[in-house]
Z-matrix of the N, CA and C atoms (Angstrom, degrees):
N
C 1 1.455
C 2 1.512 1 108.74
N 3 1.313 2 115.84 1 147.90
C 4 1.450 3 120.23 2 176.99
C 5 1.512 4 108.90 3 -150.11
N 6 1.304 5 115.74 4 167.48
C 7 1.456 6 121.05 5 179.27
C 8 1.512 7 111.23 6 115.77
N 9 1.328 8 115.06 7 168.13
C 10 1.452 9 121.33 8 -176.96
C 11 1.528 10 112.22 9 -61.14
N 12 1.340 11 116.47 10 -39.08
C 13 1.452 12 120.30 11 -178.10
C 14 1.516 13 113.26 12 -61.57
N 15 1.332 14 116.64 13 -28.12
C 16 1.459 15 118.52 14 -179.29
C 17 1.518 16 111.47 15 -68.17
N 18 1.313 17 117.66 16 -26.32
C 19 1.459 18 119.22 17 178.67
C 20 1.522 19 111.69 18 -88.66
N 21 1.330 20 117.28 19 -27.66
C 22 1.463 21 119.76 20 -176.45
C 23 1.523 22 112.73 21 -78.62
N 24 1.328 23 117.70 22 -39.18
C 25 1.458 24 120.33 23 -169.63
C 26 1.523 25 114.19 24 -116.77
N 27 1.311 26 118.91 25 -1.36
C 28 1.458 27 120.13 26 -175.49
C 29 1.519 28 112.46 27 -65.58
N 30 1.313 29 117.92 28 -36.53
C 31 1.465 30 119.85 29 179.43
C 32 1.519 31 111.47 30 -63.19
N 33 1.324 32 116.38 31 -44.67
C 34 1.462 33 120.50 32 179.26
C 35 1.522 34 110.81 33 -65.36
N 36 1.330 35 117.56 34 -40.26
C 37 1.456 36 120.76 35 178.44
C 38 1.528 37 110.62 36 -66.25
N 39 1.319 38 116.92 37 -42.85
C 40 1.467 39 120.05 38 178.50
C 41 1.533 40 110.64 39 -61.90
N 42 1.321 41 117.06 40 -41.04
C 43 1.468 42 120.33 41 178.77
C 44 1.526 43 111.04 42 -64.41
N 45 1.340 44 117.01 43 -41.31
C 46 1.463 45 120.56 44 179.05
C 47 1.519 46 110.62 45 -65.05
N 48 1.336 47 117.28 46 -43.86
C 49 1.465 48 120.33 47 178.28
C 50 1.517 49 111.78 48 -63.72
N 51 1.315 50 117.37 49 -38.82
C 52 1.471 51 120.80 50 177.83
C 53 1.523 52 110.57 51 -65.37
N 54 1.324 53 117.60 52 -39.25
C 55 1.472 54 120.44 53 177.83
C 56 1.525 55 110.55 54 -62.38
N 57 1.326 56 117.39 55 -41.83
C 58 1.465 57 120.83 56 177.77
C 59 1.526 58 109.84 57 -64.93
N 60 1.323 59 117.34 58 -41.23
C 61 1.464 60 121.07 59 178.81
C 62 1.526 61 111.11 60 -60.38
N 63 1.327 62 116.59 61 -44.36
C 64 1.466 63 120.96 62 179.83
C 65 1.525 64 110.62 63 -63.36
N 66 1.323 65 116.77 64 -43.01
C 67 1.470 66 120.51 65 179.06
C 68 1.525 67 110.11 66 -61.84
N 69 1.327 68 116.54 67 -45.16
C 70 1.470 69 120.11 68 -179.70
C 71 1.524 70 111.65 69 -67.18
N 72 1.336 71 117.56 70 -35.30
C 73 1.465 72 121.44 71 -178.94
C 74 1.522 73 112.30 72 -73.08
N 75 1.325 74 117.26 73 -14.92
C 76 1.464 75 120.48 74 -178.62
C 77 1.527 76 111.89 75 -65.67
N 78 1.317 77 117.00 76 -19.29
C 79 1.451 78 120.48 77 174.77
C 80 1.517 79 115.24 78 82.59
N 81 1.305 80 117.77 79 2.30
C 82 1.465 81 119.35 80 175.23
C 83 1.515 82 108.29 81 -130.08
N 84 1.333 83 116.26 82 145.88
C 85 1.468 84 117.85 83 -176.73
C 86 1.522 85 111.61 84 -68.09
N 87 1.327 86 116.69 85 147.25
C 88 1.468 87 119.21 86 177.37
C 89 1.533 88 110.44 87 -63.63
N 90 1.314 89 116.13 88 159.68
C 91 1.460 90 122.13 89 -179.42
C 92 1.527 91 110.93 90 -63.65
N 93 1.312 92 116.87 91 -34.48
C 94 1.478 93 121.52 92 179.11
C 95 1.523 94 107.84 93 -134.57
N 96 1.316 95 115.68 94 169.73
C 97 1.454 96 119.83 95 178.41
C 98 1.524 97 110.59 96 -57.60
N 99 1.298 98 115.90 97 144.49
C 100 1.455 99 122.19 98 177.16
C 101 1.521 100 107.40 99 -117.88
N 102 1.302 101 116.46 100 123.22
C 103 1.457 102 121.88 101 -179.81
C 104 1.518 103 107.95 102 -120.89
N 105 1.315 104 116.00 103 124.92
C 106 1.460 105 120.53 104 172.57
C 107 1.517 106 106.14 105 -106.93
N 108 1.313 107 116.58 106 108.17
C 109 1.458 108 121.32 107 -179.47
C 110 1.512 109 109.84 108 -113.29
N 111 1.301 110 116.07 109 141.36
C 112 1.466 111 120.43 110 175.99
C 113 1.518 112 108.61 111 -128.34
N 114 1.309 113 115.85 112 146.01
C 115 1.461 114 121.97 113 176.03
C 116 1.527 115 108.26 114 -129.72
N 117 1.305 116 115.87 115 157.95
C 118 1.460 117 120.85 116 -179.44
C 119 1.525 118 111.26 117 -104.96
N 120 1.330 119 115.82 118 24.45
C 121 1.453 120 120.17 119 -176.54
C 122 1.527 121 112.57 120 -72.03
N 123 1.307 122 118.33 121 -14.83
C 124 1.457 123 120.44 122 179.44
C 125 1.514 124 112.13 123 83.65
N 126 1.318 125 116.06 124 173.84
C 127 1.457 126 120.32 125 -173.57
C 128 1.519 127 113.13 126 -64.69
N 129 1.305 128 117.93 127 -27.93
C 130 1.455 129 119.92 128 178.12
C 131 1.526 130 111.01 129 -103.62
N 132 1.338 131 115.66 130 17.97
C 133 1.453 132 119.95 131 178.95
C 134 1.519 133 111.16 132 -60.98
N 135 1.273 134 115.27 133 145.12
C 136 1.454 135 121.76 134 -178.28
C 137 1.523 136 110.07 135 -69.54
N 138 1.320 137 116.27 136 147.46
C 139 1.452 138 121.12 137 177.18
C 140 1.526 139 111.11 138 -62.08
N 141 1.334 140 116.53 139 -18.53
C 142 1.463 141 120.41 140 177.32
C 143 1.522 142 111.18 141 -61.10
N 144 1.331 143 118.44 142 -26.29
C 145 1.465 144 120.82 143 179.61
C 146 1.524 145 110.45 144 -63.19
N 147 1.324 146 117.21 145 -43.89
C 148 1.463 147 121.14 146 178.39
C 149 1.524 148 110.00 147 -69.97
N 150 1.326 149 116.51 148 -42.33
C 151 1.465 150 119.58 149 179.22
C 152 1.530 151 110.24 150 -60.34
N 153 1.328 152 117.44 151 -40.81
C 154 1.465 153 120.90 152 178.00
C 155 1.527 154 110.65 153 -64.01
N 156 1.327 155 117.06 154 -43.87
C 157 1.460 156 121.02 155 179.48
C 158 1.527 157 110.60 156 -59.78
N 159 1.321 158 116.66 157 -43.49
C 160 1.461 159 120.46 158 -179.59
C 161 1.529 160 110.74 159 -66.38
N 162 1.318 161 116.96 160 -41.13
C 163 1.467 162 120.56 161 -179.30
C 164 1.526 163 110.69 162 -69.48
N 165 1.324 164 117.28 163 -42.93
C 166 1.465 165 120.72 164 -178.49
C 167 1.522 166 111.49 165 -64.50
N 168 1.321 167 116.66 166 -33.03
C 169 1.461 168 120.66 167 179.03
C 170 1.506 169 113.03 168 -91.40
N 171 1.343 170 116.98 169 4.68
C 172 1.467 171 122.74 170 -176.80
C 173 1.523 172 110.24 171 51.13
N 174 1.327 173 115.87 172 48.16
C 175 1.462 174 122.99 173 -177.78
C 176 1.521 175 109.78 174 -105.76
N 177 1.304 176 116.71 175 150.27
C 178 1.462 177 119.94 176 176.88
C 179 1.528 178 108.85 177 -108.81
N 180 1.314 179 114.65 178 148.29
C 181 1.456 180 120.41 179 179.08
C 182 1.523 181 109.93 180 -74.86
N 183 1.286 182 116.55 181 147.87
C 184 1.459 183 123.87 182 174.04
C 185 1.513 184 106.75 183 -147.24
N 186 1.324 185 118.05 184 -156.14
C 187 1.467 186 118.78 185 174.36
C 188 1.525 187 109.05 186 -55.12
N 189 1.324 188 116.37 187 129.96
C 190 1.463 189 120.52 188 -170.73
C 191 1.522 190 110.47 189 -131.44
N 192 1.295 191 115.29 190 140.56
C 193 1.459 192 121.97 191 173.58
C 194 1.516 193 107.23 192 -120.77
N 195 1.309 194 116.63 193 122.74
C 196 1.453 195 122.58 194 177.45
C 197 1.520 196 107.33 195 -97.60
N 198 1.315 197 116.49 196 116.77
C 199 1.466 198 120.60 197 -176.24
C 200 1.516 199 109.70 198 -102.63
N 201 1.313 200 115.94 199 107.41
C 202 1.458 201 122.28 200 173.75
C 203 1.517 202 107.08 201 -133.40
N 204 1.321 203 116.05 202 172.71
C 205 1.461 204 119.43 203 -179.18
C 206 1.519 205 111.64 204 -66.72
N 207 1.330 206 117.44 205 96.62
C 208 1.468 207 121.26 206 -178.50
C 209 1.524 208 111.22 207 -123.63
N 210 1.309 209 117.77 208 25.58
C 211 1.461 210 121.98 209 -178.42
C 212 1.527 211 111.88 210 54.95
N 213 1.338 212 116.30 211 40.68
C 214 1.459 213 124.07 212 178.17
C 215 1.517 214 113.44 213 63.25
N 216 1.317 215 117.72 214 23.85
C 217 1.462 216 121.55 215 177.21
C 218 1.521 217 108.78 216 -106.12
N 219 1.322 218 115.94 217 144.18
C 220 1.457 219 120.18 218 173.10
C 221 1.512 220 106.71 219 -84.79
N 222 1.315 221 117.42 220 129.40
C 223 1.454 222 121.74 221 -176.00
C 224 1.519 223 109.71 222 -133.50
N 225 1.310 224 116.50 223 152.81
C 226 1.451 225 121.81 224 174.57
C 227 1.511 226 108.73 225 -94.42
N 228 1.330 227 116.64 226 138.76
C 229 1.457 228 120.68 227 176.84
C 230 1.518 229 111.41 228 85.46
N 231 1.294 230 115.01 229 -173.09
C 232 1.451 231 121.98 230 -178.19
C 233 1.516 232 108.13 231 -124.00
N 234 1.309 233 116.07 232 87.22
C 235 1.465 234 123.16 233 177.80
C 236 1.531 235 111.74 234 57.46
N 237 1.333 236 117.26 235 31.13
C 238 1.447 237 120.26 236 179.22
C 239 1.508 238 114.02 237 75.25
N 240 1.300 239 118.04 238 8.32
C 241 1.455 240 122.55 239 -176.52
C 242 1.521 241 110.52 240 -81.94
N 243 1.308 242 115.89 241 140.14
C 244 1.461 243 122.55 242 174.16
C 245 1.525 244 107.26 243 -128.83
N 246 1.331 245 116.12 244 126.09
C 247 1.462 246 120.25 245 176.94
C 248 1.520 247 108.82 246 -91.20
N 249 1.316 248 116.78 247 122.62
C 250 1.459 249 122.21 248 179.39
C 251 1.523 250 107.75 249 -127.51
N 252 1.338 251 116.70 250 111.95
C 253 1.461 252 117.26 251 178.04
C 254 1.522 253 111.37 252 -70.17
N 255 1.315 254 116.58 253 135.64
C 256 1.460 255 122.24 254 179.32
C 257 1.527 256 107.14 255 -129.38
N 258 1.306 257 115.91 256 131.66
C 259 1.460 258 120.00 257 178.05
C 260 1.519 259 108.52 258 -115.71
N 261 1.315 260 115.60 259 123.28
C 262 1.458 261 121.82 260 178.62
C 263 1.519 262 106.65 261 -119.86
N 264 1.311 263 115.90 262 122.55
C 265 1.462 264 119.50 263 -175.86
C 266 1.519 265 111.12 264 -108.57
N 267 1.289 266 114.39 265 155.79
C 268 1.451 267 121.85 266 175.59
C 269 1.518 268 109.27 267 -121.55
N 270 1.299 269 115.30 268 -173.52
C 271 1.465 270 120.58 269 178.55
C 272 1.519 271 107.69 270 -136.58
N 273 1.329 272 115.41 271 118.85
C 274 1.463 273 120.24 272 178.99
C 275 1.528 274 109.59 273 -70.47
N 276 1.311 275 115.52 274 151.22
C 277 1.463 276 120.33 275 178.20
C 278 1.521 277 109.10 276 -154.44
N 279 1.285 278 115.93 277 170.19
C 280 1.457 279 121.60 278 175.39
C 281 1.524 280 109.39 279 -76.10
N 282 1.305 281 116.38 280 141.65
C 283 1.462 282 119.42 281 179.79
C 284 1.526 283 111.84 282 -64.52
N 285 1.341 284 116.70 283 -18.22
C 286 1.462 285 119.22 284 178.28
C 287 1.529 286 111.92 285 -73.53
N 288 1.352 287 117.67 286 -16.84
C 289 1.468 288 121.04 287 -179.96
C 290 1.534 289 109.75 288 -142.88
N 291 1.338 290 117.06 289 71.00
C 292 1.459 291 120.43 290 -176.01
C 293 1.526 292 114.07 291 -64.54
N 294 1.310 293 118.03 292 -16.09
C 295 1.470 294 119.59 293 -179.61
C 296 1.526 295 111.74 294 -67.14
N 297 1.320 296 117.60 295 -16.96
C 298 1.463 297 120.93 296 178.96
C 299 1.534 298 112.16 297 -87.43
N 300 1.314 299 116.61 298 -3.08
C 301 1.460 300 120.45 299 -178.72
C 302 1.521 301 112.13 300 -103.54
N 303 1.309 302 115.12 301 171.13
C 304 1.471 303 121.73 302 177.14
C 305 1.528 304 107.18 303 -141.06
N 306 1.319 305 116.45 304 119.48
C 307 1.448 306 122.60 305 -176.72
C 308 1.531 307 109.63 306 -81.31
N 309 1.340 308 116.61 307 117.47
C 310 1.467 309 120.53 308 -179.80
C 311 1.529 310 111.17 309 -64.47
N 312 1.320 311 117.49 310 -29.47
C 313 1.462 312 120.33 311 178.73
C 314 1.524 313 110.81 312 -63.83
N 315 1.321 314 117.06 313 -38.50
C 316 1.469 315 120.90 314 176.51
C 317 1.522 316 109.96 315 -62.11
N 318 1.324 317 116.25 316 -43.88
C 319 1.469 318 120.03 317 177.46
C 320 1.514 319 112.01 318 -62.87
N 321 1.335 320 116.75 319 -38.56
C 322 1.456 321 120.56 320 177.54
C 323 1.517 322 111.61 321 -63.04
N 324 1.327 323 116.77 322 -41.19
C 325 1.472 324 120.93 323 177.69
C 326 1.517 325 111.30 324 -64.19
N 327 1.329 326 116.58 325 -41.09
C 328 1.469 327 120.32 326 177.74
C 329 1.524 328 110.39 327 -62.63
N 330 1.334 329 117.17 328 -42.57
C 331 1.465 330 121.30 329 177.87
C 332 1.524 331 110.99 330 -58.96
N 333 1.325 332 116.60 331 -47.25
C 334 1.464 333 120.01 332 -178.46
C 335 1.521 334 111.56 333 -64.36
N 336 1.336 335 117.95 334 -37.69
C 337 1.467 336 120.39 335 176.90
C 338 1.520 337 110.54 336 -63.52
N 339 1.328 338 117.19 337 -44.97
C 340 1.469 339 120.47 338 178.55
C 341 1.524 340 111.65 339 -64.68
N 342 1.317 341 117.32 340 -38.34
C 343 1.467 342 121.26 341 178.56
C 344 1.526 343 110.16 342 -64.17
N 345 1.312 344 116.74 343 -38.32
C 346 1.457 345 120.91 344 179.56
C 347 1.525 346 110.89 345 -66.85
N 348 1.327 347 118.42 346 -32.53
C 349 1.459 348 121.87 347 -179.66
C 350 1.507 349 112.91 348 -76.19
N 351 1.332 350 116.85 349 -23.57
C 352 1.478 351 120.84 350 -175.82
C 353 1.502 352 112.14 351 -69.44
């Protein structure tokens, strides 16, 4: 393996694999199902990647540990990131009368300016 991702996430992946190895070597089955899932979405990958993986595998969420490069610290959340869906709509119009239209890009710019001020 090579690439930037191999240096950023390999420690967390190795730790997760070692934890699974230790659990399996204990010789008794875990109390609940144990799922080790990996995604290639990267450190800023959307939470939808995990949700898709769980849905595609018909898996249910339970106690979960997210293993990313956190300097061996347990942390809540994903680097302080919060995903908030925002929908900005426009209004199509004829080019002969643009005053009847509304450009969604303009609304998006206004949203970003207001978000920056908050």
